[in-house]
C-alpha positions as CSV (number, residue, x, y, z in Angstrom):
1,M,41.7,6.7,-10.9
2,T,39.1,8.1,-8.5
3,T,36.5,5.7,-7.1
4,L,33.1,7.2,-6.2
5,T,31.2,5.7,-3.4
6,R,27.6,6.1,-2.7
7,P,26.2,6.6,0.8
8,P,24.3,3.7,2.1
9,R,20.7,3.6,0.8
10,K,18.3,4.5,3.5
11,N,15.3,2.2,3.8
12,K,12.1,4.0,3.3
13,L,9.5,3.3,6.0
14,N,6.0,2.5,5.0
15,Y,2.9,4.0,6.7
16,R,2.4,1.0,9.0
17,Q,6.0,1.2,10.2
18,I,5.7,4.9,10.9
19,L,2.4,4.5,12.7
20,K,3.8,1.7,14.9
21,A,6.8,3.9,15.7
22,V,4.6,6.8,16.7
23,R,2.4,4.6,18.8
24,D,5.4,3.3,20.7
25,L,6.2,6.9,21.8
26,S,5.2,8.1,25.2
27,P,2.2,10.5,25.2
28,Q,4.6,13.4,25.9
29,E,6.8,12.5,22.9
30,Q,3.7,12.1,20.7
31,Q,2.6,15.6,21.7
32,R,6.1,17.0,21.0
33,L,6.0,15.3,17.6
34,R,2.6,16.9,16.9
35,D,3.9,20.3,18.0
36,E,6.9,20.0,15.7
37,L,4.8,18.9,12.7
38,T,2.4,21.8,13.1
39,K,5.3,24.1,12.6
40,S,5.8,22.6,9.1
41,A,3.4,24.0,6.5
42,G,0.7,21.6,5.3
43,V,1.4,18.9,7.8
44,S,-1.1,17.8,10.4
45,I,-1.9,14.7,12.3
46,V,-5.6,14.0,12.8
47,P,-6.8,10.9,14.6
48,P,-9.2,8.8,12.5
49,I,-12.9,9.0,13.2
50,G,-13.6,6.1,15.4
51,S,-17.4,6.5,15.6
52,V,-19.6,3.4,15.0
53,A,-21.2,5.2,12.0
54,A,-17.8,6.0,10.4
55,L,-16.6,2.5,10.9
56,Q,-19.8,1.1,9.4
57,R,-19.6,3.4,6.4
58,G,-16.0,2.4,5.8
59,Q,-17.0,-1.3,5.9
60,E,-19.8,-0.6,3.4
61,L,-17.5,1.2,1.0
62,A,-14.9,-1.6,1.3
63,Q,-17.6,-4.1,0.5
64,A,-18.8,-2.1,-2.5
65,V,-15.2,-1.9,-3.9
66,R,-14.8,-5.7,-3.4
67,A,-18.0,-6.4,-5.2
68,E,-17.1,-4.0,-8.1
69,L,-13.7,-5.6,-8.4
70,A,-15.1,-9.1,-8.3
71,G,-17.4,-8.3,-11.1
72,Q,-14.7,-6.6,-13.2
73,I,-11.8,-9.1,-12.8
74,S,-12.2,-12.0,-15.2
75,G,-9.4,-13.3,-17.4
76,S,-6.0,-11.8,-17.2
77,L,-4.8,-8.8,-15.2
78,E,-4.2,-7.0,-18.4
79,D,-7.9,-7.5,-19.4
80,A,-9.1,-6.4,-16.0
81,M,-6.9,-3.2,-15.9
82,Q,-8.0,-2.4,-19.5
83,S,-11.7,-2.7,-18.6
84,L,-11.2,-0.6,-15.4
85,R,-9.1,2.1,-16.9
86,G,-10.2,2.0,-20.6
87,R,-6.6,1.6,-21.9
88,S,-3.6,-0.6,-21.4
89,W,-2.3,-0.1,-17.9
90,S,1.2,-1.2,-18.7
91,S,1.9,1.3,-21.5
């Protein structure tokens, strides 16, 4: 009887873990990473817009989403998802 073995499962990194790893690189290594990624089609790294106006707009949008969700969510999660999406979210 032959026993099949699976290779160990690789842990997928989330966005925050990847961002932290990139920030830990030296500036030269970050530039090398950017250069390598630009060789791949459809991949680019763009720093976020850090202007005061952009940050303020982001805060306003986040507050609007919080207000909308606060008004929508009453009762069970199923009720909230149904009212937001117009159908059962779990089906």
